[in-house]
Every structure is written in structure tokens, then in C-alpha cells.
C-alpha positions as CSV (number, residue, x, y, z in Angstrom):
1,X,-33.5,-13.6,-13.5
2,X,-33.5,-17.3,-12.6
3,X,-30.2,-19.0,-12.6
4,X,-29.7,-21.6,-15.3
5,X,-30.3,-25.2,-14.2
6,X,-26.8,-26.7,-14.6
7,X,-24.3,-28.0,-12.0
8,X,-21.4,-26.1,-10.6
9,X,-18.7,-26.7,-13.3
10,X,-15.8,-26.4,-10.9
11,X,-14.7,-30.1,-11.3
12,X,-13.9,-29.4,-15.0
13,X,-11.6,-26.4,-14.2
14,X,-10.1,-28.2,-11.2
15,X,-9.0,-31.2,-13.4
16,X,-7.6,-28.8,-16.1
17,X,-5.5,-26.9,-13.6
18,X,-4.2,-29.8,-11.6
19,X,-1.3,-30.4,-14.0
20,X,0.2,-27.1,-12.9
21,X,0.4,-28.2,-9.3
22,X,1.8,-31.6,-10.2
23,X,4.6,-29.7,-11.9
24,X,5.0,-27.6,-8.8
25,X,5.3,-30.6,-6.5
26,X,7.9,-32.5,-8.6
27,X,9.9,-29.3,-9.3
28,X,9.9,-28.6,-5.5
29,X,11.2,-32.0,-4.7
30,X,13.8,-32.5,-7.4
31,X,14.8,-29.1,-8.7
32,X,14.5,-26.8,-5.7
33,X,15.1,-29.6,-3.1
34,X,12.6,-27.7,-1.0
35,X,11.6,-30.8,1.0
36,X,15.2,-31.5,2.0
37,X,15.4,-27.9,3.1
38,X,12.7,-28.6,5.7
39,X,14.0,-32.0,6.7
40,X,16.1,-30.6,9.5
41,X,13.2,-28.7,11.1
42,X,10.8,-25.9,10.6
43,X,11.7,-22.6,8.9
44,X,10.0,-19.2,8.8
45,X,8.6,-18.6,5.3
46,X,11.1,-15.8,4.8
47,X,14.0,-18.0,5.8
48,X,12.8,-20.8,3.4
49,X,12.3,-18.3,0.6
50,X,15.8,-17.0,1.0
51,X,17.3,-20.5,1.2
52,X,15.5,-21.6,-2.0
53,X,16.4,-18.4,-3.8
54,X,12.8,-17.5,-4.6
55,X,11.2,-14.1,-5.0
56,X,7.9,-13.2,-3.4
57,X,5.6,-14.3,-6.2
58,X,6.9,-17.8,-6.8
59,X,7.2,-18.4,-3.1
60,X,3.5,-17.4,-2.6
61,X,2.5,-19.7,-5.4
62,X,4.6,-22.7,-4.1
63,X,4.2,-22.5,-0.3
64,X,0.3,-22.3,-0.2
65,X,0.2,-25.1,-2.9
66,X,2.3,-27.5,-0.8
67,X,0.3,-26.7,2.3
68,X,-3.0,-27.3,0.4
69,X,-1.6,-30.7,-0.7
70,X,-1.0,-31.6,3.0
71,X,2.7,-31.9,2.3
72,X,3.6,-28.9,4.4
73,X,1.9,-27.1,7.3
74,X,2.5,-24.1,9.6
75,X,3.4,-24.8,13.2
76,X,2.3,-22.8,16.2
77,X,5.1,-20.3,15.6
78,X,4.1,-19.7,12.0
79,X,7.0,-21.6,10.6
80,X,6.7,-24.1,7.7
81,X,7.3,-27.7,8.5
82,X,6.9,-31.1,6.7
83,X,3.8,-33.1,7.5
84,X,3.8,-36.8,8.2
85,X,2.9,-37.2,4.5
86,X,5.5,-34.8,3.2
87,X,8.3,-36.5,5.1
88,X,8.0,-39.4,2.6
89,X,9.4,-37.1,0.0
90,X,12.7,-36.8,1.7
91,X,15.7,-39.2,1.4
92,X,16.0,-39.6,5.2
93,X,12.7,-41.4,5.7
94,X,11.7,-44.9,4.6
95,X,9.8,-45.6,2.6
96,X,10.4,-42.6,0.4
97,X,8.6,-41.8,-2.8
98,X,11.2,-39.2,-3.8
99,X,12.7,-41.4,-6.6
100,X,9.2,-42.3,-7.7
101,X,8.4,-38.7,-8.4
102,X,11.8,-38.5,-10.0
103,X,10.5,-40.5,-12.9
104,X,8.9,-37.3,-14.1
105,X,11.6,-34.8,-13.1
106,X,12.9,-34.3,-16.6
107,X,9.4,-33.7,-18.1
108,X,9.5,-30.5,-20.1
109,X,6.7,-29.0,-18.1
110,X,8.4,-29.8,-14.8
111,X,11.7,-28.4,-15.9
112,X,10.1,-25.2,-17.2
113,X,8.1,-24.8,-13.9
114,X,11.4,-25.1,-12.0
115,X,12.9,-22.4,-14.2
116,X,9.9,-20.2,-13.8
117,X,10.0,-20.6,-10.0
118,X,13.7,-19.8,-9.8
119,X,13.4,-16.8,-12.1
120,X,9.9,-15.5,-11.4
121,X,9.1,-16.3,-15.0
122,X,11.1,-17.5,-18.0
123,X,14.7,-16.4,-18.2
124,X,15.2,-17.1,-21.8
125,X,14.1,-14.4,-24.3
126,X,11.5,-15.6,-26.8
127,X,10.8,-18.8,-24.9
128,X,7.2,-18.2,-24.4
129,X,7.1,-15.7,-21.6
130,X,4.1,-14.1,-20.1
131,X,0.9,-14.7,-22.1
132,X,-1.9,-12.3,-22.7
133,X,-0.6,-9.6,-20.3
134,X,0.9,-6.3,-21.4
135,X,4.7,-6.0,-20.8
136,X,6.3,-2.6,-20.1
137,X,5.7,0.1,-22.7
138,X,5.1,-2.4,-25.6
139,X,1.7,-3.2,-27.0
140,X,-0.7,-5.5,-25.2
141,X,-1.0,-9.1,-26.6
142,X,-4.8,-8.3,-26.4
143,X,-4.3,-5.6,-29.1
144,X,-3.8,-8.4,-31.6
145,X,-7.2,-9.2,-33.1
146,X,-6.5,-13.0,-33.4
147,X,-5.1,-13.3,-29.9
148,X,-7.9,-11.1,-28.4
149,X,-10.6,-13.1,-30.2
150,X,-9.2,-16.5,-29.2
151,X,-8.8,-15.7,-25.5
152,X,-12.1,-13.7,-25.2
153,X,-14.1,-16.6,-26.7
154,X,-12.2,-19.1,-24.6
155,X,-13.3,-17.3,-21.5
156,X,-16.9,-16.7,-22.7
157,X,-18.2,-20.0,-21.4
158,X,-17.0,-19.3,-17.9
159,X,-18.4,-15.8,-18.0
160,X,-21.8,-17.2,-19.2
161,X,-21.9,-19.5,-16.2
162,X,-20.9,-17.0,-13.6
163,X,-22.4,-13.7,-14.8
164,X,-26.1,-14.5,-13.9
165,X,-25.0,-15.5,-10.4
166,X,-22.9,-12.4,-9.9
167,X,-25.7,-10.2,-11.2
168,X,-27.9,-11.4,-8.3
169,X,-25.2,-10.7,-5.7
170,X,-24.2,-7.2,-6.9
171,X,-26.2,-4.3,-5.5
172,X,-29.6,-3.4,-7.0
173,X,-29.0,0.1,-8.4
174,X,-30.4,2.5,-10.9
175,X,-27.0,4.1,-11.5
176,X,-24.0,3.1,-13.5
177,X,-21.8,0.0,-13.5
178,X,-18.2,0.1,-14.8
179,X,-17.1,-3.4,-15.9
180,X,-13.4,-2.9,-16.0
181,X,-11.4,-5.2,-18.3
182,X,-14.9,-6.6,-19.0
183,X,-14.0,-9.0,-21.7
184,X,-17.1,-10.6,-23.1
185,X,-19.4,-8.1,-21.3
186,X,-21.6,-10.8,-20.0
187,X,-21.3,-9.5,-16.4
188,X,-22.7,-6.2,-17.5
189,X,-25.4,-7.6,-19.7
190,X,-26.7,-9.9,-16.9
191,X,-26.6,-7.1,-14.3
192,X,-28.6,-4.8,-16.6
193,X,-31.3,-7.4,-16.9
194,X,-31.7,-7.3,-13.1
195,X,-31.4,-3.5,-12.9
196,X,-33.7,-2.3,-15.7
197,X,-33.1,1.5,-15.2
198,X,-29.3,1.2,-14.9
199,X,-26.5,1.7,-17.4
200,X,-23.1,0.1,-17.8
201,X,-19.8,0.6,-19.5
202,X,-17.6,-2.3,-20.6
203,X,-14.0,-1.1,-20.5
204,X,-11.3,-3.1,-22.3
205,X,-8.8,-3.2,-25.2
206,X,-10.4,-2.3,-28.6
207,X,-9.9,-5.8,-30.1
208,X,-11.6,-7.3,-27.1
209,X,-14.5,-5.0,-27.4
210,X,-15.1,-6.0,-31.0
211,X,-15.8,-9.5,-29.7
212,X,-17.9,-8.2,-26.8
213,X,-20.1,-6.3,-29.3
214,X,-20.8,-9.5,-31.2
215,X,-21.7,-11.3,-28.0
216,X,-24.0,-8.4,-27.1
217,X,-25.9,-8.9,-30.4
218,X,-26.3,-12.6,-29.6
219,X,-27.5,-11.7,-26.0
220,X,-30.0,-9.2,-27.2
221,X,-31.4,-11.6,-29.8
222,X,-31.7,-14.5,-27.3
223,X,-35.4,-14.0,-26.7
224,X,-34.9,-13.6,-22.9
225,X,-37.3,-11.1,-21.3
226,X,-35.7,-7.7,-21.3
227,X,-32.6,-8.8,-23.2
228,X,-33.4,-6.7,-26.4
229,X,-33.4,-3.5,-24.3
230,X,-29.9,-4.1,-22.9
231,X,-28.3,-2.8,-26.0
232,X,-29.3,0.8,-25.5
233,X,-28.1,0.9,-21.9
234,X,-24.5,-0.4,-22.4
235,X,-21.6,1.2,-24.1
236,X,-18.1,0.1,-24.9
237,X,-15.1,2.2,-24.0
238,X,-11.7,1.2,-25.3
239,X,-8.7,2.0,-23.2
240,X,-5.8,0.9,-21.0
241,X,-6.9,0.6,-17.4
242,X,-3.3,1.1,-16.2
243,X,-2.9,4.5,-17.8
244,X,-6.1,5.9,-19.2
245,X,-8.7,8.0,-17.4
246,X,-11.5,5.8,-16.1
247,X,-15.2,7.0,-16.3
248,X,-16.8,7.9,-13.0
249,X,-19.2,5.2,-11.7
250,X,-21.5,4.1,-8.9
251,X,-20.3,0.4,-9.0
252,X,-17.0,-0.9,-10.3
253,X,-16.7,-4.6,-11.0
254,X,-13.3,-6.1,-11.3
255,X,-13.9,-9.7,-12.3
256,X,-10.9,-12.1,-12.8
257,X,-8.6,-9.0,-13.1
258,X,-6.2,-8.5,-10.2
259,X,-4.9,-12.1,-10.4
260,X,-3.1,-11.2,-13.7
261,X,-0.8,-8.8,-12.0
262,X,1.9,-8.6,-9.3
263,X,1.3,-7.0,-5.9
264,X,2.5,-3.5,-6.7
265,X,0.3,-3.3,-9.8
266,X,-2.7,-4.5,-7.8
267,X,-2.1,-1.8,-5.3
268,X,-1.9,0.8,-8.1
269,X,-5.1,-0.6,-9.7
270,X,-7.0,-0.4,-6.4
271,X,-6.1,3.3,-6.1
272,X,-7.2,4.0,-9.7
273,X,-10.5,2.1,-9.3
274,X,-11.2,3.9,-6.0
275,X,-10.7,7.2,-7.7
276,X,-13.2,6.3,-10.3
277,X,-16.0,5.7,-7.7
278,X,-18.5,8.4,-6.9
279,X,-19.2,9.2,-3.3
280,X,-20.7,6.1,-1.6
281,X,-19.7,4.0,-4.7
282,X,-18.7,0.4,-4.3
283,X,-15.9,-1.6,-5.7
284,X,-16.7,-5.3,-6.2
285,X,-14.1,-8.0,-6.8
286,X,-15.0,-11.4,-8.3
287,X,-12.2,-13.9,-8.1
288,X,-10.8,-17.1,-6.6
289,X,-9.4,-16.4,-3.2
290,X,-6.7,-18.1,-1.2
291,X,-7.3,-18.7,2.5
292,X,-6.1,-15.8,4.6
293,X,-3.7,-18.2,6.2
294,X,-2.2,-18.9,2.7
295,X,-2.5,-22.6,3.1
296,X,-5.1,-23.4,0.4
297,X,-7.7,-24.3,-0.7
298,X,-6.3,-26.8,-3.2
299,X,-8.6,-25.7,-6.1
300,X,-7.3,-22.1,-5.7
301,X,-3.6,-23.0,-5.3
302,X,-4.0,-25.1,-8.5
303,X,-5.4,-22.0,-10.2
304,X,-2.6,-19.9,-8.8
305,X,-0.1,-22.2,-10.4
306,X,-1.8,-21.8,-13.7
307,X,-1.9,-18.0,-13.3
308,X,1.8,-18.0,-12.4
309,X,2.4,-19.8,-15.7
310,X,0.5,-17.5,-18.0
311,X,0.3,-14.1,-16.3
312,X,2.4,-11.8,-14.1
313,X,0.2,-12.6,-11.1
314,X,-1.1,-15.3,-8.9
315,X,-4.1,-15.9,-6.6
316,X,-4.5,-13.7,-3.6
317,X,-6.3,-13.9,-0.3
318,X,-9.2,-11.8,0.8
319,X,-7.0,-10.3,3.4
320,X,-4.5,-9.2,0.8
321,X,-7.3,-7.6,-1.3
322,X,-8.8,-5.9,1.7
323,X,-5.5,-4.5,2.6
324,X,-5.2,-2.9,-0.9
325,X,-8.7,-1.5,-0.7
326,X,-8.1,0.0,2.7
327,X,-4.8,1.6,1.5
328,X,-6.8,3.0,-1.5
329,X,-9.1,4.9,0.9
330,X,-12.1,2.5,0.8
331,X,-13.9,0.8,3.6
332,X,-13.8,-3.0,3.0
333,X,-16.8,-5.1,4.0
334,X,-16.3,-8.2,6.0
335,X,-18.9,-9.9,3.8
336,X,-17.9,-12.5,1.3
337,X,-20.2,-14.3,-1.1
338,X,-19.6,-17.6,-2.9
339,X,-20.6,-17.9,-6.6
340,X,-19.5,-21.0,-8.5
341,X,-16.4,-22.6,-10.1
342,X,-14.4,-21.8,-6.9
343,X,-15.0,-18.0,-7.2
344,X,-16.4,-15.5,-4.8
345,X,-17.2,-11.8,-4.3
346,X,-15.8,-9.2,-1.8
347,X,-16.5,-5.5,-1.8
348,X,-15.5,-2.1,-0.4
349,X,-17.3,1.2,-0.2
350,X,-16.2,4.8,-0.7
351,X,-17.2,7.4,1.9
352,X,-19.6,10.2,1.1
């Protein structure tokens, strides 16, 4: 299928996410005093993390972001240091813009970002907490029909933009695609248009799948060649990907999924997804990736700050993903494909 003739919409999402990194910067300067911690010389990331009292996740949100802003950099020994730009956010250098940034230090978003950094989330019960992501043994927020509908439809535009591109990058196959936490289902629908003999399962919470079924009806009635026949080749399977048995599949697509979860959960999901693959099956991940050096890019560190705010996760690097896939018994490919909106694809294969 031809890709729609519209520009890459990345500038829109970049501007929307930039407010989170602004909060990171001001919180780092005035609430964590992270710049002053480096003013005496470079520190190993682990040393700086300990000095600031940060856990792994907030440190891996904050440190790459400040590097991407060109405020910090790694020296030849792998230690973090202030750049010539970042030095002007310390009190020992003139001129300093520390007090200028301080004009916003009491902004409610900055104060809350500082609290989230220091506590790896909100400390106060009932103060907002993690949005959209299941907590412990309790129900998932996505089991609430109103919440599920609002978020799924909010993400629908992004999926409509990306799904046709992803469909052309995924393998051509006559077998089965498992679209895990598939949301709108658009990635499955577009892939089935390209692979006319294949089938697909969209796996998600029941309330989400109700919305996906409505969007499938619209898709099938769009008048696009072959769209009407997609309905008979896709099925919806409700469930919890963390605990329920996953159907066996030839290709498993995890789109914008891992970034909602902390590292240990990502490792567990990689093992579960690998187990669902048939021999020679492939696991494909579509997401926004940090540099392997964990120093950018800025668009992804902005996104990571947003994910830190609303989920249990953050953005991860390709190296981190490939490590999980290898640990799960898969063979990661060195290939990486760009799509749009600062996203890309990586994949791994299961042996015979």
C-alpha cells in the first residue's frame, strides 16, 4: 500500500513533550542541585546517582536528557561532566543563569517533577500517581471503559500515521501476527492489507478492544482496496499480557509497549513474548530509542521525561532492548529501521 502523502508529524509531538524536559532542567538545577554536584569535577554516573539520592529509573531519565541538552557530557573515562554551556548554571561561574531559571523553580510542574525524581514517582497517596498502567494486583486503569476509550482514541491518530509505514517494514508473511497490547489495531489492519493471506490477533484489555472493533469497522468501510476483507482475518483476544497465556504466533509486534514498564518487567515481557513465538518466529519492537551511549537524542529524552511522568517506564536504548531479547533466548538483528515521529524498528529471531 502507498504511504499517505503527509509530512513527518514529529515536530508536533516534540513541541508537546518539551515541557517535561524543561521541568527536568529546572528541577535538576534548583531542587536536586545536580549541576553544583558536578561543579567540582566529573563523577561516574553511579557516584552522581548516589550523591543525588536517585534510583535507576529517574537517573536514566535525567542524565540522558541533560546530555541531550548539551548541558552535560561524558568524558573519556565515561564520567559525567559539565559542558561549557552547563557551567553557566552553577553559582561559581559568571555570568550565571541559575537565578534566571529560578524564576520558575516554584512552578507546580517543576516541584512535582523534582518529587517524582527523588521518589521514582509520586510519594503522596492519591496525588495522581501512575496513569494508564496497571499497579500490583489491582485492576488496570484500562479496564475502565471511559479511560480506555479516551486514551485509545487519543493514540489513534499516531497509530494511523505510523501503521502503514510499519506494515511495509515488517516481514512479508502468510502466517500469523500477534499485535500485543495492540490498542487501536491499526498496525494489524495495515499489515493484513500488505499480507493478503495472513491472519492477525489484536491482544489487549477488553475495554480497549471494544474501541478497536469500532475502528476496524471504519477501516473496513474506508473503500481502500482490500480493506473490506481484513475483517475476516483479524480477531480480538482480551487478556493481561503480564499473566495470561499468549497465543502462538509467527510474528509478534510490540509497538509502544516496553516503554511503559520498568526494566525488570521489560525483561519478563521479553521472555513471555519469546515463548509465544513459533520456531523461526520474529519479535519486532516499534518504539523511540535512546542512543546506545545514553546521551540523547533530545526528541527521545523529551519523550522519556513524559513517559516517566505518566507510566512506570522510560525510553530505552537499542542496546538495552537487544540485551533483553538475547537473555530471552532470541537472536537480535543488528538492523534498525526508522519510521516517523522519532520512532524506529528493531527485531530478533527465534531459532528453529
